[in-house]
Every structure is written in structure tokens, then in C-alpha cells.
N, C-alpha and C positions, 0 to 999 in steps of 0.2 A: 441488601442495598445494591442498587444498579451501579454498574461500573461507569466511570466517567469517560466519554469518548475523547480521544486525542487526535488532533490533526497535525501531521508533520508538514511544515512549510519549508521546502528546500529550493535550491536554485543556485547557480554559480554566482561568484562575486559580481556585484553591480547589476544583477538581473531584475531588481525591483521588488524584492521580498518585503522589505520594511514599508515601502510606499503602499503596496497592496494591503498589508496588514493594517496600516494606519487608516486607510479608506474604509476597511471592513469594520474596524473597532468603533467608528463613529455611529454605526447602526445600533439601535437599541436591542436588536436581537442577539448581539454579542455582549450584552451587559454582564452576563454570568461567565465570561471567559477569562481564564488565567493564561498569561503568556510567559513562556520560558524562552529566553534568548541565549544562544550560544555564539560567542564572538571569538574569533581567532586573532589574537594580538595582545600586545603588552598593556594596552589601555582599552577598557570597555566603554564604548560610546553608543552602541545600537540601542540599548535599553533606554537611554535618555531621549532617543529620537522617536520612541513609540508613544503614541498619544493615549495613555491609560494611566490609572492611578498607580502610585508606587507599590501599593499592596498587591497589585495584580500582575506585576512584571518582576521576573526573577532572572538574574544574569548568571550564566555559566561562562567563566572567562578562561583565557590562556589555554586553549586546546580546542580540538573539534570533537563533536559528539561521537564520531566513529573511532576515536582514539583515546586520549588520556582522560577525558572527563566523563566517561560513561558511568563511573561510580558516583560522581556528583549528580548526574541525572537521576539515578536510582534514589539517592538520598533526598533529592529535591522533591521528587514525586511523592515519596513516602511522607516527607515532612508536610507537604501541602495537604495531603489527605488527613493527617493527624491534627493539623491546626484547624482544618475545617470542622472536624468532629468535636474539637474542644471549644469551638466558637471564637477562636483567635483570628479567623479569616471569614469574610462574608461567604455565604454559600456560593459555590460555582458549579456549573454543569457542563463545562467544556474546557479543554486545555489546548493551546496551540504551542507547539515547539518550533521556533524558528532556528534552523540549523545554520552553522557556518557555511559560507559558500563553498568551502573545500570538503565538506562532510558528505559521506555516502549514506543514504537513508537506511540501508539494510541493518547495520549494527544497532541503530536507534530503534528500529522496529523490533529487533530481538529483545531489547529491554522491556518493551511493552508486552511482548508475547510470553515472556518466561521469567523475568526477574522476580525473585522472591520479594514479597511485599508490594510489588507493583501490579502484577497480573490480576490479583483479586479485586483491585480497586480501579484500574484503568484499562481501556481497550483501544486498539488502533482503529480509528474510523477511516483513515485514508491518508494518502500522500499527495500534496499539491506541489508542483514544480513550476517555477517561473523561468521563462526564457526570453531574453530581450531581442527584439527584432533587429537592433543595430549590430550587435556583436554575436548573435546566436550561432550563425554558421561557423565563424572562426573559432568560437569557444568550443563547439562540438568537435571541430577538427583537432584542436590542440589539447583538450583536457578530457580524459576518460571519465573523471568524476562527473562532468556535465552529462555525458552520455548515460551513465548509470542513473543519475537523478531523473532524467527523462524516461528511461526505460522502466523505472519502478513506479512512476507516478500514476495515480488514479485520475488525475486531472492536470493538464498542462496549460498554464496561463501565459500567453504571449504578451509581453509588455513593450512599450516604446514604439508601437506600430505607427503612432502619429509622427514620429521622427524619421522612420525609414520603413518602407514596404518591401518585404522580401517574400515573394510568392513561393519560392523554393523552400523556405524555412518550414512552413506548415506542412508541405509535402514530406519533407524529411522527418519531421516530428511524428507524423502519422505512420511512416514506415518503421521508425524505431519503436513505436508503441501504438499499434492499431486499435487496441481496446480502450485507450484513454480518450477522454474528451479534450479537444484542443480548443481553447477559449481565448478570444481577444479581450484583454482586460477592459478596453474602452466600450465594449458592447455587452458587459455583464454586470450583474449585481454583486459588488465586492463581498458583502456579507454572505451571500449564497455560495460564493466560491470557497469560503473558509468554513462556514458553519457545518457542524455535524450534529446528529441527534442520536439518542439512545437506540441501539439495536438495528438501525437502518442505514448506517453510514452517512454519506453526505446528503444534505437537503437539496431538492431540486430548485431551479430558479435561474440558472444560467442559460446562455444561448451559445451552443457550440459554433465555432468558426468553420465554415465550409472549406473543403480543400480547394486551394487556388489552382488554376490551370497552369501547366508548365509552359514556360516560354523560352525560346532560345537564349543562351547566355547564362542561364541560371544553373546552379549545381543540380545535377540529376543523379539517377541511380548509379551510373558508372563512375561518378566522382565522389562517392561517399568516403568519409574518413575511415581509416582502418579501424578506429574505435567502434564505429557503428557495426562493423562486421562481427565483432566479438559478442554482441548481445543477441540472444535468441529469445523469442517469446512464442509460446504455442499453448494450445488448449486441448483438453480432453472433454468431450461432451457425450453424455449417454442419456438416451430416452428412458431406458428401463431402470428401475431402482436397483441399488447395489445391496447385496447381502451384508449384514453388519460384520460377520466374520471376515468377509472379503475386504471390507473397508479397513478393518484393523490390520489385516495382513498387508495391505497396501501401505498403510502408515508405517508399519514395522520395517518393511522393505525399503521404503523411501528414507527413513531415518538411518538405516544401516548404510545407505549409499550416498547420503547427503554430504556436502562439502562446500568449499568456497565457490564452486561453479554454480551452485543453486542460490541465486540472488534472492529469489522470493517464490513461494508457492502459496496460493490461496484458492479455496474452493468451497462450494456449497453442494451438499450431497443429498440426494433423495435416497433414503434408507428404507429398505423393505420392512414393513411392519410399523413404520413411523411416518405415515403420509403427511401429517400436518406439521411435524417438527423436523426441519432439515438439520443435518449435521454440518459443521463448519471445520475446515482445516486451515492451518496457517503454518508457514515455515520460512526460515531465512538462514541461508548458508548451512552450517552444521546442525542447526536446530530445526527439528520438525516437532511442532507442539502437539500435545495430546488432544483427543477429540473433544469438541464442544458442540453445544446444541442451541439453536434458536427457538424461541417460543412459537414462531410462525414464519411462513415464507414471506420474504420482503417484496415479492412481485408475483405475477401470475405464472411466470416461467418456473416450472418445477422440475426441470431437467438437472441432472448432475453436471456441474461445470467446474473444471479445475484449470487454473491458469498457472503456467510455469514461466519464470523469467530466469534465463541462464546466461552464464559467461563461458564461452568456449566449450559448450557442451551441445552435442547434437540432440535434437528432439527425439530421434529414433531410439536412443537409449532408454528414455523414460517411457515412451510409447510401447516399446518391447516389454518392459517390466510390467506395465498395466495389462498388456495382452496375455502374458504368462499367468498373472494372478487371476485374470478372468477365466482362462482355460482351467486352471486348478479349481476355481470356485465351481464351475459347471460340472467338472468330474466329481467333485466332492458331493454336490447336490444329487447328481445322478446315482451315486453309490448309496446315498442315504435312502433315496426312493426305492432302489432295488432291494435294499435290506428290509424295508418296511412292507413290501408286497406280500411275501409268504405269510406273514402274520395276519394280514387282512383276509387271506383266502383259506386259512386253516379251518377244516371241518370239525365241528363239535361232536 
């Protein structure tokens, strides 16, 4: 049975998560979507503001998903899967988790990547972060949670741009997360922003916002918040396939050195001897998950690509680790080839 894709919808308090979700849920393409809402407060209201049937909305209350209610999230996902199998719930093919505005996405991603009973049934399709154009700059300055939400996102949705235009905000978001799409909510298909499909991550259909030109008086590179400086994002790209033993050695070394500074790692690997089926790696903080495989390449790009998002950790440390493993792999392969040559030339 195929695993159900899960979209994490994150964003700081008041950034427009529920409004975006309501717009998306009106689209028939999200008819098979279950929504899990996490609200931080004594009284839960967000689930009542979401325009979906009561059977499709689950409330996790009195805590944020990165802290006290992670166990509740595990139990909720397992319960949803079991109730669907038993026919107690209509069939669903997608889950959206709307986090509290104070939650960091990484621990939630860990649940999907490794929690017993969850991993076999659900997969992380991607992270969507909302940032409102009115308060976005000040929020990024004041709250490190907001910076992490942006840095970890696969897609950043700028809201409330009809109320306030801040050219510098888009520039800043692109500096924080160069690999993410930055989308203006008013220029996009809401369902396409949220919808995920089996095995291929997010569906296309949005229109990325172009970087706005910098103008005098806007926040620029020199005026970035200290929080921005703590987030690092870098990639490793290789044209040649990796040896499977080398890949396993890399995962072992990464797992041995992982910790809170490793906010997220994700990669698609071209493995020698498996040209049509790429390997996939995922990790978050202390957890680096075991190797997984896709049935096919999701695009024409068949290079090995690994993305790291770190906190207070220099890219050079991990790049040096990869370089050491690559050197070891080359030496090991050369030794094997030398050992095989005498046998090939032995006279009978």
C-alpha cells in the first residue's frame, strides 16, 4: 500500500495559514485531504475556522507539535490510518498538518521520518511556510522560530501583500532559503500550493514571485537580523554516480555526527548499478534515516543532489566529511582493481 503524502503547513502567528488552507480546501482536488490542526492555547478554535467536514479535521490542543504533543501526533496519524482501513473514515490520499505558529518544523518532520507505526504509512511531501508582508520583517527580526520555518520550507507563501508591499521581504526570504519557491498568495492556485502527490512531492501549478529590486531605505544584507546569520543552507552536487558502499558510509558518518545543528538534510542519489532507481536520504537533527529508494527519477536531472540546512554549523565541516569519504571510496576501488589484475593475467 502506498504511503500517504503529508504536507506541513507552518508559519508564525497571524501569518495566514488558516486563510490559505480554507482557500485550498474549496478546490475539489483536495477532497481526499485530512487536516490535523495544532493550536497552542487553552481553548482550541482554529479547527472550527477550517471549512471542511468534522470527520476530516482533527485538533491537537494545548501544546505545540515540536514540544508536548508529539506523542499525540503519532497516535493521531496511526489512528487515522487504522480507521481508514476499517472503513470508519472515508478514504483519503493526503494529510495536511497545520502547526502552531510557535512550532518548529524539524521535530514534526522527525515523526514522519521515523516514528514507529507512522513511517510505513505516511511520507513527508514537503513544508509550506506562510510569511505575511505586513509583519514579516519584524517577525523575522524578533523570533528565531520564524527564521527556522522559512529556512526549512520547500515553498514560502507571502500573504497580505495587498495590504503592504515590502520589496525587501522577498529578497530576504530568498537569502534565507535560496532553494525554495517564493510565491505571492494572490498570484497562485491555492490548491496547487498545498496539494501533494504520491512519490513526486508537490504538484506544479503555482507561479513563483520574482525577486523585487532593492530600493534605498529597505532592509538589506547589512541589516539582517542576527537570527538570519545562524541559519546555513548549502548543497552537494555530483555528476558521477556514487558507489553504494560509499553512500552507506556517508550515512553512517552523518548519523554519528548529527545533532541539534543539523536542522534538515534531504537528498536524491544516483547510485552506481541502479541508474533507473535513485536512492533518497532524509534526516532531521539527531536522526538520519535509513536509505530509501524511488521507483523512478522524478525529473530529467539525474545528478546526486543533497541539501543541508544547519544552525550555527559551517558548511565546511560536512563538505570535508564528504571529501574524506570520496577519497576513501576511490582508494578502496583502486585497491580492488589492483587485487583483481594478477588473476586476469595468470598464465594457464
